[in-house]
VEXBAVEX-849486 format. One record per atom (N, C-alpha, C): residue in one letter; chain; atom name; z, y, x. Coordinates in pm, 1 decimal. Atoms other than C-alpha are relative to their C-alpha. Layout:
  rest  kette  atom        zz        yy        xx
     a      A    CA         Z         Y         X
...
//
This chain:
  rest  kette  atom        zz        yy        xx
     m      A     N     -88.8      91.4      70.1
     m      A    CA    3955.8   10296.7    3309.7
     m      A     C     123.0      77.9     -47.5
     e      A     N    -113.0     -70.8      60.2
     e      A    CA    4223.5   10428.3    3078.5
     e      A     C     132.3     -64.6      41.8
     k      A     N    -131.6      50.4     -38.9
     k      A    CA    4583.3   10397.8    3191.2
     k      A     C      79.7     -32.1    -124.9
     n      A     N     -86.4      35.1     112.6
     n      A    CA    4820.6   10219.3    2960.2
     n      A     C     140.1      54.0      26.0
     n      A     N    -137.3     -51.6     -11.7
     n      A    CA    5182.8   10309.0    2900.0
     n      A     C      73.6     -59.7     119.7
     l      A     N     -67.3      64.4    -112.3
     l      A    CA    5303.0   10057.6    3160.7
     l      A     C     -42.5      64.8     131.8
     d      A     N      48.8     -65.7    -121.2
     d      A    CA    5083.2   10213.5    3428.1
     d      A     C      61.3     138.7      16.2
     l      A     N     -57.8    -133.8      -5.0
     l      A    CA    5210.2   10559.9    3340.1
     l      A     C     148.1      -4.9      35.1
     l      A     N    -142.5      14.3     -30.8
     l      A    CA    5570.9   10444.9    3350.2
     l      A     C      20.3     -40.0     145.9
     r      A     N      -9.6      39.9    -141.4
     r      A    CA    5514.7   10279.5    3687.2
     r      A     C     -29.3     117.2      92.6
     e      A     N      27.3    -120.0     -78.9
     e      A    CA    5365.0   10601.6    3820.4
     e      A     C     123.2      91.2       1.8
     e      A     N    -121.7     -80.0       7.6
     e      A    CA    5676.9   10781.6    3702.5
     e      A     C     107.6     -57.6      93.0
     i      A     N     -95.5      66.3     -89.8
     i      A    CA    5895.1   10525.0    3884.1
     i      A     C     -37.4      27.7     145.5
     d      A     N      45.3     -26.6    -137.0
     d      A    CA    5684.6   10570.3    4199.3
     d      A     C      34.4     142.5      43.3
     a      A     N     -32.7    -139.8     -31.4
     a      A    CA    5734.7   10947.5    4185.2
     a      A     C     150.1      16.8      20.6
     i      A     N    -145.5      -4.8     -14.5
     i      A    CA    6109.2   10904.7    4138.0
     i      A     C      40.5     -63.7     131.6
     d      A     N     -30.5      67.6    -126.2
     d      A    CA    6119.5   10659.8    4429.5
     d      A     C     -29.5      89.9     120.0
     t      A     N      33.2     -92.2    -108.1
     t      A    CA    5948.4   10917.4    4651.1
     t      A     C     110.0     103.9      16.9
     e      A     N    -110.1     -97.1      -5.3
     e      A    CA    6217.1   11172.0    4563.4
     e      A     C     127.0     -64.3      54.3
     l      A     N    -120.3      68.9     -45.8
     l      A    CA    6494.8   10917.8    4617.0
     l      A     C      -2.6     -26.2     150.0
     i      A     N      12.0      26.9    -143.3
     i      A    CA    6366.4   10823.7    4962.1
     i      A     C      23.6     127.5      80.1
     e      A     N     -20.7    -126.5     -70.6
     e      A    CA    6354.7   11189.1    5068.6
     e      A     C     147.7      38.5      -1.7
     l      A     N    -143.2     -29.5       8.9
     l      A    CA    6711.7   11240.5    4944.6
     l      A     C      81.0     -95.3      87.2
     f      A     N     -71.1      98.5     -81.4
     f      A    CA    6824.6   10920.4    5115.8
     f      A     C     -14.3      33.1     148.4
     k      A     N      19.9     -39.0    -138.8
     k      A    CA    6672.5   11033.5    5444.6
     k      A     C      88.1     119.2      35.2
     r      A     N     -89.8    -114.4     -22.8
     r      A    CA    6861.0   11362.5    5411.8
     r      A     C     144.4     -46.7      11.4
     r      A     N    -138.0      51.5      -1.4
     r      A    CA    7180.5   11169.9    5337.7
     r      A     C      29.5     -70.1     131.9
     l      A     N     -19.7      68.5    -128.1
     l      A    CA    7136.8   10949.3    5644.1
     l      A     C       7.4      99.3     115.7
     g      A     N      -6.4    -101.9    -104.0
     g      A    CA    7069.5   11254.2    5859.2
     g      A     C     136.7      66.9       3.3
     t      A     N    -133.6     -58.4       8.4
     t      A    CA    7392.8   11409.4    5737.4
     t      A     C     104.5     -99.8      46.0
     a      A     N     -92.3     104.4     -45.6
     a      A    CA    7572.8   11078.3    5792.6
     a      A     C      -0.6      -7.9     152.7
     g      A     N       8.5      -0.7    -145.3
     g      A    CA    7447.8   11089.7    6151.3
     g      A     C      79.1     114.6      60.4
     r      A     N     -77.5    -114.4     -49.3
     r      A    CA    7596.6   11435.5    6198.3
     r      A     C     149.2     -23.7     -19.8
     i      A     N    -140.5      35.0      22.8
     i      A    CA    7922.6   11312.0    6046.7
     i      A     C      46.5     -97.0     108.2
     a      A     N     -35.0      96.4    -105.0
     a      A    CA    7918.8   11022.8    6294.6
     a      A     C      27.2      71.6     131.4
     e      A     N     -21.2     -76.8    -122.9
     e      A    CA    7884.7   11269.3    6580.2
     e      A     C     134.1      72.2      -4.0
     y      A     N    -127.7     -70.2      15.1
     y      A    CA    8177.8   11471.1    6447.8
     y      A     C     117.5     -96.8      13.9
     k      A     N    -107.7      99.2      -6.4
     k      A    CA    8392.2   11160.8    6401.2
     k      A     C      20.3     -50.3     142.8
     k      A     N      -9.5      47.8    -138.1
     k      A    CA    8311.4   11038.7    6751.0
     k      A     C      67.1     104.9      87.8
     a      A     N     -55.4    -108.3     -80.9
     a      A    CA    8392.5   11375.8    6903.0
     a      A     C     148.3      22.9     -27.6
     n      A     N    -138.6     -25.1      39.0
     n      A    CA    8723.4   11388.4    6716.5
     n      A     C      83.9    -126.8     -11.6
     g      A     N     -74.6     125.7      -0.5
     g      A    CA    8827.3   11023.3    6751.1
     g      A     C      35.8     -51.6    -138.2
     l      A     N     -26.2      44.3     137.9
     l      A    CA    8803.3   10950.6    6378.3
     l      A     C     -71.8    -131.7     -29.1
     p      A     N      66.6     125.5      35.8
     p      A    CA    8720.6   10611.1    6224.2
     p      A     C    -125.6      25.7     -84.0
     v      A     N     123.9     -12.5      77.8
     v      A    CA    8378.8   10555.4    6066.1
     v      A     C      30.1      -4.6    -149.7
     a      A     N     -26.9      18.8     142.7
     a      A    CA    8514.1   10433.3    5730.6
     a      A     C     110.2      94.0     -47.7
     d      A     N    -100.6     -84.0      64.9
     d      A    CA    8706.7   10663.3    5497.0
     d      A     C      11.5     -49.1    -144.2
     e      A     N      -9.7      66.9     130.4
     e      A    CA    8809.6   10442.8    5204.4
     e      A     C      50.4      92.9    -109.9
     k      A     N     -50.4     -93.0     101.8
     k      A    CA    9002.9   10719.3    5024.5
     k      A     C    -111.8      88.7     -52.3
     r      A     N     111.8     -84.7      43.4
     r      A    CA    8698.1   10943.5    5020.0
     r      A     C     -98.8     -80.1     -83.5
     e      A     N      94.4      82.3      75.1
     e      A    CA    8475.2   10660.0    4904.6
     e      A     C      50.0     -26.7    -141.4
     m      A     N     -55.9      24.6     134.1
     m      A    CA    8709.3   10583.4    4614.1
     m      A     C     -13.6     124.2     -87.8
     k      A     N      15.0    -124.8      75.7
     k      A    CA    8706.4   10950.0    4507.2
     k      A     C    -144.8      21.7     -41.4
     v      A     N     142.6     -15.9      30.8
     v      A    CA    8327.8   10959.4    4527.1
     v      A     C     -40.0     -96.4    -112.2
     l      A     N      33.6      97.4     104.2
     l      A    CA    8301.3   10640.5    4317.8
     l      A     C      52.4      43.7    -136.4
     e      A     N     -53.8     -51.1     126.5
     e      A    CA    8524.3   10794.7    4051.8
     e      A     C     -88.3     111.2     -54.8
     k      A     N      86.3    -110.3      42.6
     k      A    CA    8309.8   11108.8    4041.3
     k      A     C    -135.3     -51.4     -47.7
     i      A     N     130.0      56.8      36.7
     i      A    CA    7991.6   10902.2    4027.8
     i      A     C       6.8     -63.6    -137.4
     a      A     N     -16.0      62.7     131.5
     a      A    CA    8122.1   10703.8    3731.0
     a      A     C       3.2     105.7    -109.4
     e      A     N      -6.7    -109.0      98.8
     e      A    CA    8202.9   11026.5    3547.7
     e      A     C    -137.2      61.7     -22.4
     k      A     N     132.1     -62.4      10.3
     k      A    CA    7863.3   11178.7    3623.7
     k      A     C    -101.0     -91.0     -68.1
     a      A     N      97.5      96.0      54.0
     a      A    CA    7674.4   10861.9    3529.6
     a      A     C      23.4     -27.6    -147.6
     g      A     N     -31.3      32.6     139.0
     g      A    CA    7853.0   10812.9    3199.6
     g      A     C      22.5    -148.9     -17.6
     a      A     N     -42.6     137.7      23.9
     a      A    CA    7978.3   10490.8    3047.4
     a      A     C    -113.6    -101.7      12.0
     e      A     N     112.1      94.6       0.4
     e      A    CA    7636.5   10329.8    3009.1
     e      A     C     -47.2     -37.3     140.5
     y      A     N      55.7      21.1    -132.9
     y      A    CA    7541.0   10366.9    3376.5
     y      A     C     104.1      -5.3     111.5
     a      A     N    -104.9     -12.9    -102.0
     a      A    CA    7876.3   10396.9    3559.3
     a      A     C       5.4    -119.9      93.8
     e      A     N     -10.5     121.3     -81.9
     e      A    CA    7895.8   10037.0    3679.9
     e      A     C    -116.7     -12.0      97.8
     y      A     N     119.7      11.5     -83.3
     y      A    CA    7539.6   10044.6    3813.9
     y      A     C      -4.1     109.6     106.1
     a      A     N      -2.3    -110.9     -94.8
     a      A    CA    7577.1   10384.5    3976.2
     a      A     C     101.7     -26.8     110.9
     q      A     N    -100.5      32.1    -100.9
     q      A    CA    7894.6   10271.2    4150.3
     q      A     C     -49.8    -108.8      94.2
     e      A     N      55.0     105.4     -86.1
     e      A    CA    7721.0    9959.2    4279.8
     e      A     C    -102.9      57.9      96.8
     l      A     N      97.2     -67.6     -85.7
     l      A    CA    7437.9   10174.2    4413.0
     l      A     C      71.5      73.7     112.8
     y      A     N     -73.1     -76.6    -101.2
     y      A    CA    7687.9   10395.1    4593.7
     y      A     C      76.8     -89.3      95.9
     r      A     N     -65.3      94.3     -92.2
     r      A    CA    7883.8   10101.1    4734.1
     r      A     C     -98.9     -47.6     105.9
     t      A     N     104.4      43.2     -92.2
     t      A    CA    7559.9    9979.6    4888.4
     t      A     C     -36.8     114.0      95.2
     m      A     N      34.0    -113.8     -83.1
     m      A    CA    7477.0   10328.1    5013.2
     m      A     C     110.1      27.5     102.6
     f      A     N    -110.6     -17.6     -95.3
     f      A    CA    7823.6   10360.7    5170.8
     f      A     C     -11.8    -100.3     114.3
     r      A     N      11.8     105.3    -101.6
     r      A    CA    7772.8   10030.3    5351.5
     r      A     C    -113.2      32.2      96.6
     v      A     N     116.1     -32.3     -83.2
     v      A    CA    7429.6   10134.5    5479.3
     v      A     C      30.2     121.5      87.9
     c      A     N     -31.5    -120.1     -77.3
     c      A    CA    7553.8   10477.3    5587.2
     c      A     C     103.6     -28.9     108.7
     r      A     N     -97.7      38.3    -103.2
     r      A    CA    7855.0   10326.2    5768.6
     r      A     C     -69.6     -71.6     115.0
     e      A     N      75.2      71.7    -103.2
     e      A    CA    7618.0   10093.9    5952.1
     e      A     C     -81.6      98.1      83.4
     y      A     N      78.7    -101.2     -69.2
     y      A    CA    7394.1   10386.2    6038.5
     y      A     C      89.6      85.3      90.0
     e      A     N     -94.9     -78.0     -79.4
     e      A    CA    7693.4   10592.7    6155.4
     e      A     C      48.2     -80.2     120.3
     s      A     N     -50.5      84.7    -108.9
     s      A    CA    7821.7   10299.8    6364.5
     s      A     C    -101.0     -12.1     113.4
     r      A     N     103.7      10.4    -103.6
     r      A    CA    7492.2   10271.0    6549.0
     r      A     C      -7.0     125.9      83.6
     g      A     N       2.2    -126.4     -72.4
     g      A    CA    7517.4   10636.5    6642.2
     g      A     C     123.5      22.8      82.6
     m      A     N    -126.7     -20.6     -69.5
     m      A    CA    7872.4   10600.9    6769.2
     m      A     C       3.9     -92.5     114.7
//
């Protein structure tokens, strides 16, 4: 059976999702190490100043068309990573 354009595009999305999950797992692993450092040094989990700087950089990297969506993605990722860090602390 011949694949249509939609099937090919979905395969591309699936491949991208696989890469994203691997990167996300790496990010969570690093967040866990950060949690250990923060715990050892009596630092709070949340760092709002850093998050704001990251959101600014993300908007610049994403460009005007995607900035709002990229920032929303990162806000969600920050929340998930804070939760993950908190469980380790």
